[in-house]
N, C-alpha and C positions, 0 to 999 in steps of 0.2 A: 247696376249689378244684374247679371243674367243668371237666374237660378239653375238653368240646365247646364251651363258651363262652369259656374262658380260654386256649385253645390246648393244646398237649400238656402233659401233666403233667411237671414237672421233678423229677428224682430228684437229690437232693443227697447226694453221697457224702461220708462223714465219714472222711477220710483224715488220719491223724495226722502229726506231724512226722517220725516214724520212716520213714513211707512215702516222703516227699520226700527224706530223706537216702539211703535205700536206692536210690531211683530215680536220684539224682544219681551215686552210686557206680557203679551198673550202667551208666548212660549213658556215664560216662567210660571204663569198662572196655570197653564195646561199641565206642566210637570207636577206642580203642587196638587192640582185636582186629581190627577191620575194616581197619585200615591195616597190619597185620602181613604179613610175607612167609611166615610159618608159621601159617596161620589155625587149624589144629586145636590146636596148642600154645597159641596166643594165646587162643583161646576157653576152653580148659581153665584157663589162668591167670586169665582174666577171671572165670570161674565160682568159682575158688578164692578170689580176692580178695573177690568179692561175698559169698560164703558166710562168709568170715572176718569181714567187716564186720557181716553180720547176726548172727553168733555174738557178736561184741563188743557190738553194740547190745542184744541180748537179755540178756546177762550184766549190762551196766550197768543196764538197766531193772530186773532182779531185785534188784540190789544197792541201788538207790534205793528200791525198794518195801520191802525188808527194814529200811531205816532209818527208815521212817515210823512214826508212833505213831497207832494200833496198826499193827504190821507187816501188810502185805497181800501176796498172791501176785501177781506181775506177769503180765499176760496173755501175755507172750512166753515164760514159763518152759517150757511144753510144747514149744516149737520150738527151744530152745537145744541140745538134744541132736541134733536133726535137722540144724541148721546146723553143729554140730561135726563130725558124721560126714560130712556133705555136703562140707564144706571139705576134710577130709582125703582123701576119695575123689577129689575134683577134683584136688587136688595130687598124689595118687598117679598118676593117669592122666597128668598133665602130666609128672611126673618120668620115667615109663616112656617116654613119647614123646620126651623130651629126652635119655634115657640117663643121667639123674642118679641112679645107683644108691645113692649115699651118702644123698642126700636122701630117697630112697624108704624107706630103713631108718628115717629119722626119722618118716616118715608111719606106718610100722608101729608104732613106739613110741607115737605119739599115738593111733592107733586102739585099741591095747591098753590104754591107760591107764584108761578107764572100767571095763573088766572087772577090772583090777588093784585099783582103789579099791573096787569092790563086794566082791571077795574079802577085802580087808583089813578092811572093815567087818563081814563075817560071822564073823571070827575070834573065838574065845571071849575073854571079859574076862580080862585078865591076861596074854594072849599077847603077847610082846614083838615089835615090828616096828621095824626100824631107822629112825632119824631120816631123814625125806625131805630135810632140808637139812643135809648133812654140815657139821660145824663150827659150826652155829648153836647158841648157848647161851642158856639162859633166865636170868632174874634169879637164880634159885636155883643156877645153875651147871650144871644138868643139860644133857647134850648130847642127850637124847631128847625128852621132852615137858615142858612147863612146868606146874608145879603152881600153882594159885591158892588163895586162902584157904579156900574151903569143901571142899577135898580133891579136887575134880574137876581135870581137866587141860585144857589148851588147846594147840593146835599153833602158837601165836604166840610165836616167840622174841623176846626183848628185846635191846636193845643194851647192857644193863648188863654190867659186868665179871663174869666167872664167879667163883663161890665154890667152891674145890676141895673143900670138906667136905660140901656138900649135894647130894643126888640126889633126884629125884622118883620116886615109886613108880608102877608101871603098874597096880597094883590099883585097882579102883573107877573106872577111866577110862570116860567115856561113849563109846558107839559111835555 
């Protein structure tokens, strides 16, 4: 293409479906915030909703990519943590402005969760950690982690009825 002969060079942007989805969500939130009587709170909420949507989008993309054969890393993976932290910070500012102190405590829990998971993963093998889903039982009847046939463990509880005689061991669990 010759820009002098054919007119200005056209640049074609390759925006994916995720961009259109995110723009639609942000557009709806912007209209809502613009019409609000409390613009600061409304814009904080709009940012929180948009960041929540982007986080869900990135997590869904990563899940889809991991199910492919062979599994691949989704391009959104590096941004998922940014969206997660951004949404919680936006909601925290909103709840402070609105005086929602109970909800603010929830934001603190969500903000602390990644650090908690990192700490749990660094614990030495064999160190017991309480079940994250109280009352969930595995097919083996364990109320902690579910043993699979090769001796490793998984965090996926089943709906099978518990067996009172079997318990899984924490030794040899992958981190």
